[in-house]
DRENDO-1510 file (C-alpha; in Angstrom, 1 decimal, always signed):
<recs>
REC; n; res; u; v; w
REC; 1; MET; +77.4; +50.7; +82.1 .
REC; 2; ILE; +78.0; +54.4; +83.0 .
REC; 3; ALA; +78.5; +56.1; +86.4 .
REC; 4; PHE; +79.6; +59.6; +87.2 .
REC; 5; PRO; +82.4; +59.7; +89.3 .
REC; 6; ASN; +81.9; +62.8; +92.0 .
REC; 7; ALA; +84.3; +65.1; +93.3 .
REC; 8; LYS; +84.8; +65.6; +97.5 .
REC; 9; ILE; +85.7; +68.3; +99.7 .
REC; 10; ASN; +87.3; +68.3; +102.8 .
REC; 11; LEU; +85.7; +70.2; +105.8 .
REC; 12; GLY; +88.8; +71.0; +107.8 .
REC; 13; LEU; +91.9; +68.7; +108.0 .
REC; 14; ASN; +93.9; +67.9; +110.9 .
REC; 15; VAL; +97.2; +66.5; +110.7 .
REC; 16; VAL; +97.2; +64.9; +114.0 .
REC; 17; GLU; +100.3; +62.8; +114.3 .
REC; 18; LYS; +102.9; +61.1; +112.3 .
REC; 19; ARG; +102.8; +57.1; +112.3 .
REC; 20; PRO; +105.7; +54.5; +112.5 .
REC; 21; ASP; +105.0; +54.0; +109.0 .
REC; 22; ASN; +106.0; +57.4; +107.9 .
REC; 23; TYR; +102.0; +57.9; +107.1 .
REC; 24; HIS; +100.1; +60.4; +109.0 .
REC; 25; ASN; +96.8; +60.1; +111.0 .
REC; 26; ILE; +94.1; +62.7; +109.9 .
REC; 27; GLU; +90.9; +64.1; +111.0 .
REC; 28; THR; +88.4; +65.1; +108.4 .
REC; 29; PHE; +84.9; +65.4; +107.0 .
REC; 30; PHE; +84.4; +64.1; +103.7 .
REC; 31; VAL; +81.7; +65.7; +101.5 .
REC; 32; PRO; +80.6; +64.9; +98.3 .
REC; 33; ILE; +79.7; +67.5; +95.9 .
REC; 34; GLY; +78.2; +67.6; +92.3 .
REC; 35; LEU; +81.3; +67.9; +90.3 .
REC; 36; LYS; +81.7; +64.9; +88.3 .
REC; 37; ASP; +83.8; +62.2; +85.7 .
REC; 38; ILE; +81.9; +60.6; +83.4 .
REC; 39; LEU; +82.9; +56.9; +83.5 .
REC; 40; GLU; +82.0; +53.7; +80.9 .
REC; 41; VAL; +82.6; +50.3; +81.1 .
REC; 42; VAL; +81.3; +47.5; +78.9 .
REC; 43; HIS; +82.1; +44.1; +77.5 .
REC; 44; ASN; +84.7; +44.2; +74.7 .
REC; 45; THR; +82.8; +41.9; +72.2 .
REC; 46; GLU; +85.3; +43.4; +69.3 .
REC; 47; SER; +88.7; +41.5; +70.5 .
REC; 48; GLN; +89.9; +39.4; +73.5 .
REC; 49; ASP; +92.5; +42.5; +75.0 .
REC; 50; SER; +92.2; +42.6; +78.7 .
REC; 51; TYR; +91.5; +45.9; +78.4 .
REC; 52; VAL; +90.9; +49.1; +75.8 .
REC; 53; MET; +90.6; +52.3; +77.1 .
REC; 54; GLU; +90.1; +55.9; +76.3 .
REC; 55; ASP; +90.0; +59.2; +77.6 .
REC; 56; SER; +88.6; +62.6; +77.0 .
REC; 57; GLY; +88.3; +66.0; +78.7 .
REC; 58; ILE; +91.1; +67.1; +80.8 .
REC; 59; LYS; +94.3; +65.5; +79.2 .
REC; 60; ILE; +95.8; +62.7; +81.6 .
REC; 61; ASP; +99.4; +62.9; +81.5 .
REC; 62; ALA; +100.2; +59.5; +82.7 .
REC; 63; PRO; +100.2; +55.7; +81.2 .
REC; 64; VAL; +97.3; +53.9; +80.6 .
REC; 65; SER; +98.7; +51.1; +82.3 .
REC; 66; GLU; +98.7; +53.3; +85.6 .
REC; 67; ASN; +95.6; +54.8; +85.7 .
REC; 68; ILE; +93.7; +54.3; +88.6 .
REC; 69; CYS; +90.7; +52.4; +86.7 .
REC; 70; ILE; +93.3; +50.3; +85.3 .
REC; 71; LYS; +94.4; +49.5; +88.8 .
REC; 72; ALA; +91.0; +48.7; +90.0 .
REC; 73; LEU; +90.4; +46.5; +87.1 .
REC; 74; GLU; +93.7; +44.4; +88.0 .
REC; 75; LEU; +92.7; +44.7; +91.5 .
REC; 76; LEU; +89.2; +42.9; +90.8 .
REC; 77; ARG; +90.5; +40.5; +88.4 .
REC; 78; SER; +93.1; +38.7; +90.5 .
REC; 79; ASP; +90.3; +37.6; +92.2 .
REC; 80; HIS; +87.3; +37.1; +90.2 .
REC; 81; ASN; +86.7; +36.2; +86.4 .
REC; 82; ILE; +86.5; +39.4; +84.2 .
REC; 83; GLY; +86.6; +39.3; +80.6 .
REC; 84; PRO; +87.5; +42.0; +78.4 .
REC; 85; VAL; +86.3; +45.5; +78.7 .
REC; 86; LYS; +86.5; +48.6; +77.0 .
REC; 87; ILE; +86.5; +51.6; +79.1 .
REC; 88; HIS; +85.8; +55.5; +78.4 .
REC; 89; LEU; +87.1; +57.8; +81.1 .
REC; 90; HIS; +85.8; +62.2; +80.4 .
REC; 91; LYS; +87.8; +64.0; +83.1 .
REC; 92; VAL; +86.1; +66.7; +84.5 .
REC; 93; ILE; +87.3; +67.1; +87.8 .
REC; 94; PRO; +91.0; +69.0; +87.9 .
REC; 95; PHE; +93.7; +67.0; +89.6 .
REC; 96; GLY; +95.9; +67.7; +92.5 .
REC; 97; ALA; +93.2; +70.0; +93.5 .
REC; 98; GLY; +92.4; +68.2; +96.6 .
REC; 99; LEU; +89.0; +67.0; +95.4 .
REC; 100; GLY; +89.6; +63.3; +95.1 .
REC; 101; GLY; +88.9; +63.0; +91.6 .
REC; 102; GLY; +91.3; +60.1; +90.6 .
REC; 103; SER; +90.1; +58.0; +94.0 .
REC; 104; SER; +86.5; +58.5; +92.7 .
REC; 105; ASP; +87.2; +57.3; +89.3 .
REC; 106; GLY; +88.6; +54.2; +91.1 .
REC; 107; ALA; +86.0; +53.2; +93.6 .
REC; 108; PHE; +83.2; +53.8; +91.1 .
REC; 109; MET; +85.3; +51.6; +88.4 .
REC; 110; LEU; +85.1; +49.1; +91.3 .
REC; 111; LYS; +81.4; +49.4; +91.9 .
REC; 112; LEU; +80.7; +49.4; +87.6 .
REC; 113; LEU; +82.6; +46.0; +87.3 .
REC; 114; ASN; +81.0; +44.5; +90.2 .
REC; 115; ASP; +77.4; +45.2; +88.4 .
REC; 116; LEU; +78.5; +44.3; +85.1 .
REC; 117; PHE; +80.1; +41.1; +85.8 .
REC; 118; GLU; +77.6; +40.6; +88.7 .
REC; 119; LEU; +79.9; +39.8; +91.4 .
REC; 120; GLY; +77.6; +40.5; +94.1 .
REC; 121; LEU; +80.5; +42.0; +96.4 .
REC; 122; SER; +78.9; +44.2; +99.1 .
REC; 123; ASN; +79.8; +47.5; +100.0 .
REC; 124; ASP; +81.9; +46.3; +102.9 .
REC; 125; LYS; +84.0; +43.9; +100.4 .
REC; 126; LEU; +84.1; +47.1; +98.1 .
REC; 127; LYS; +85.4; +48.9; +100.6 .
REC; 128; GLU; +88.5; +46.3; +101.4 .
REC; 129; TYR; +89.3; +46.6; +97.8 .
REC; 130; ALA; +89.1; +50.4; +97.3 .
REC; 131; VAL; +91.5; +50.7; +100.5 .
REC; 132; ARG; +93.9; +49.1; +98.0 .
REC; 133; LEU; +93.9; +51.7; +95.4 .
REC; 134; GLY; +93.9; +55.0; +97.8 .
REC; 135; ALA; +93.3; +55.6; +101.3 .
REC; 136; ASP; +90.0; +58.0; +100.7 .
REC; 137; CYS; +89.0; +55.7; +98.1 .
REC; 138; PRO; +86.6; +54.0; +100.2 .
REC; 139; PHE; +84.6; +57.4; +100.9 .
REC; 140; PHE; +83.5; +57.1; +97.3 .
REC; 141; ILE; +81.6; +53.8; +97.8 .
REC; 142; ASP; +79.1; +54.8; +100.2 .
REC; 143; ASN; +79.4; +58.0; +98.7 .
REC; 144; GLU; +78.0; +59.9; +101.9 .
REC; 145; PRO; +79.0; +62.9; +104.3 .
REC; 146; MET; +81.8; +61.1; +106.6 .
REC; 147; PHE; +84.2; +61.9; +109.5 .
REC; 148; ALA; +87.2; +60.1; +108.6 .
REC; 149; THR; +90.2; +59.2; +111.0 .
REC; 150; GLY; +93.3; +57.2; +110.6 .
REC; 151; ILE; +95.1; +58.0; +107.0 .
REC; 152; GLY; +91.3; +59.0; +105.9 .
REC; 153; GLU; +90.6; +54.9; +105.6 .
REC; 154; ILE; +88.1; +54.9; +108.9 .
REC; 155; LEU; +84.8; +56.5; +108.2 .
REC; 156; ASN; +82.0; +57.2; +110.0 .
REC; 157; PRO; +78.9; +58.5; +108.6 .
REC; 158; VAL; +78.0; +62.3; +109.8 .
REC; 159; LYS; +74.5; +64.4; +109.9 .
REC; 160; LEU; +75.3; +67.5; +108.0 .
REC; 161; ASP; +72.9; +69.8; +107.2 .
REC; 162; LEU; +74.0; +72.2; +104.3 .
REC; 163; SER; +70.7; +72.9; +102.4 .
REC; 164; GLY; +69.9; +75.7; +101.1 .
REC; 165; LEU; +73.5; +77.1; +100.9 .
REC; 166; TYR; +75.4; +78.1; +98.1 .
REC; 167; PHE; +78.5; +76.9; +97.6 .
REC; 168; VAL; +81.8; +78.0; +95.1 .
REC; 169; LEU; +84.2; +75.9; +94.4 .
REC; 170; VAL; +87.4; +77.7; +93.2 .
REC; 171; VAL; +90.5; +76.0; +91.5 .
REC; 172; PRO; +93.3; +77.6; +90.2 .
REC; 173; ARG; +95.7; +76.9; +87.7 .
REC; 174; ILE; +98.3; +75.2; +90.3 .
REC; 175; HIS; +99.5; +72.2; +91.5 .
REC; 176; VAL; +100.0; +71.4; +94.9 .
REC; 177; SER; +102.3; +68.4; +96.0 .
REC; 178; THR; +100.6; +66.3; +98.6 .
REC; 179; PRO; +103.8; +65.3; +100.1 .
REC; 180; ASP; +105.9; +68.6; +100.2 .
REC; 181; ALA; +102.1; +69.4; +102.0 .
REC; 182; TYR; +102.9; +66.9; +104.7 .
REC; 183; ARG; +106.8; +67.8; +104.8 .
REC; 184; PHE; +105.9; +71.3; +105.8 .
REC; 185; VAL; +102.9; +70.5; +108.1 .
REC; 186; LYS; +103.2; +70.4; +112.3 .
REC; 187; PRO; +100.8; +67.6; +113.1 .
REC; 188; GLY; +98.8; +68.2; +116.4 .
REC; 189; ARG; +95.5; +68.2; +117.9 .
REC; 190; PRO; +93.1; +71.2; +116.9 .
REC; 191; ASP; +92.4; +73.7; +119.3 .
REC; 192; PHE; +88.7; +73.0; +118.6 .
REC; 193; PRO; +87.4; +69.5; +117.9 .
REC; 194; ALA; +86.1; +69.2; +114.4 .
REC; 195; ASN; +83.6; +66.1; +115.5 .
REC; 196; GLU; +82.2; +68.7; +117.8 .
REC; 197; MET; +82.2; +72.0; +115.7 .
REC; 198; ILE; +80.4; +70.4; +113.3 .
REC; 199; LYS; +77.4; +70.3; +115.2 .
REC; 200; GLN; +77.5; +74.1; +115.3 .
REC; 201; PRO; +75.7; +76.3; +112.5 .
REC; 202; VAL; +78.3; +76.9; +109.4 .
REC; 203; GLU; +78.4; +80.4; +110.7 .
REC; 204; GLU; +80.6; +79.4; +113.4 .
REC; 205; TRP; +82.8; +77.5; +111.4 .
REC; 206; LYS; +85.0; +80.4; +110.9 .
REC; 207; GLY; +88.3; +80.1; +112.5 .
REC; 208; LYS; +87.4; +76.8; +114.2 .
REC; 209; ILE; +87.5; +74.2; +111.4 .
REC; 210; ILE; +90.5; +74.5; +109.8 .
REC; 211; ASN; +92.5; +72.9; +107.3 .
REC; 212; ASP; +96.2; +72.5; +108.7 .
REC; 213; PHE; +97.7; +72.5; +105.5 .
REC; 214; GLU; +96.7; +76.0; +104.4 .
REC; 215; ASN; +99.7; +77.6; +106.3 .
REC; 216; SER; +102.5; +76.1; +104.9 .
REC; 217; VAL; +100.5; +75.9; +101.1 .
REC; 218; PHE; +99.6; +79.8; +101.3 .
REC; 219; ARG; +103.1; +80.3; +102.2 .
REC; 220; GLN; +104.1; +78.8; +99.1 .
REC; 221; TYR; +101.1; +79.6; +96.8 .
REC; 222; PRO; +100.0; +83.5; +97.9 .
REC; 223; LYS; +97.5; +83.0; +95.8 .
REC; 224; ILE; +95.6; +79.9; +96.9 .
REC; 225; LYS; +95.0; +82.0; +99.7 .
REC; 226; GLU; +93.9; +85.3; +98.1 .
REC; 227; ILE; +91.4; +82.9; +96.4 .
REC; 228; LYS; +90.2; +82.4; +100.0 .
REC; 229; ASP; +90.1; +86.3; +101.4 .
REC; 230; HIS; +88.4; +86.5; +98.0 .
REC; 231; LEU; +85.4; +84.4; +98.9 .
REC; 232; TYR; +85.3; +85.9; +102.2 .
REC; 233; LYS; +85.0; +89.2; +100.6 .
REC; 234; TYR; +81.9; +88.7; +98.5 .
REC; 235; GLY; +80.4; +87.4; +101.4 .
REC; 236; ALA; +81.0; +83.3; +102.4 .
REC; 237; VAL; +80.0; +82.2; +105.7 .
REC; 238; TYR; +82.8; +80.0; +105.6 .
REC; 239; ALA; +85.7; +79.4; +103.2 .
REC; 240; SER; +88.7; +76.9; +103.5 .
REC; 241; MET; +90.9; +75.3; +100.9 .
REC; 242; SER; +90.3; +71.7; +100.5 .
REC; 243; GLY; +92.8; +68.7; +101.3 .
REC; 244; SER; +96.2; +69.9; +100.5 .
REC; 245; GLY; +95.0; +72.2; +98.1 .
REC; 246; SER; +94.4; +73.9; +95.6 .
REC; 247; SER; +91.0; +74.2; +95.6 .
REC; 248; VAL; +89.4; +76.2; +97.7 .
REC; 249; TYR; +85.7; +76.8; +98.4 .
REC; 250; GLY; +83.2; +78.9; +100.2 .
REC; 251; PHE; +79.5; +78.5; +101.5 .
REC; 252; PHE; +76.8; +81.5; +100.8 .
REC; 253; ILE; +73.7; +82.5; +102.7 .
REC; 254; GLU; +72.9; +84.0; +99.0 .
REC; 255; LYS; +74.0; +83.0; +95.5 .
REC; 256; PRO; +77.0; +85.2; +94.7 .
REC; 257; ASP; +78.6; +86.4; +91.5 .
REC; 258; ILE; +82.2; +85.5; +91.6 .
REC; 259; GLU; +84.8; +85.6; +89.0 .
REC; 260; ILE; +88.6; +84.8; +89.4 .
REC; 261; GLU; +91.0; +85.2; +86.7 .
REC; 262; ASP; +92.6; +81.8; +85.1 .
REC; 263; SER; +90.7; +79.7; +87.2 .
REC; 264; PHE; +87.9; +77.1; +87.1 .
REC; 265; ILE; +84.8; +77.9; +89.2 .
REC; 266; TRP; +82.0; +75.4; +90.0 .
REC; 267; ASN; +78.7; +76.4; +91.4 .
REC; 268; GLU; +76.0; +74.6; +93.1 .
REC; 269; LYS; +73.4; +74.9; +95.6 .
REC; 270; PHE; +72.7; +72.1; +98.4 .
</recs>
């Protein structure tokens, strides 16, 4: 069985308060985009090894046992009869870019195993497993635009019409540490409630739907701010950093022709 775990972007990201457990409550919109990895899982009829995993594409610098796909496998296996499997993950979504690529791989692994072994788990049950892998993993189960609160695990569907807009994603060769990003952000409520502003036309979002991480990340990595400024220069009606960075995206009315040195660029039309 093959699936295509997709990336997401954050529309706005407000860090509203620090919790007693040292996590942070946030408000953000998760939106799926067309940039995708490729994940294949099949029965392993050649050996009785618990799993065999291969990867290709972007290099994964971590032991196989620490891969989120394996964590998802072992999580389900603790409650269900899951036999030996062969796994191949082709990585396309850049790491450390605020795009949720790892979380998506983990969530899609849960869904593939559910189908392959006919476990009959509902999406709600899959989300219960997914949140144990990571706060934003449950989003990728339904994989539809959501307003996320709590630590990102409380999801409510949102109506969002981006049809006809051109989308450009730019990922520089910069890895932003999420713990560092949180360390330098000051929690607080936004001036403009995001769940109200999202109802306005995209042209009204600039300066109102904001990412609280931008100030501190831009100070540490000026190139990321330069990319955002570059997108506005080329006609974006709204541009923002996604998550805690380093990726930056923009929405355009007309198809732009953008080149940014030493960066991965993804284009699509909604």
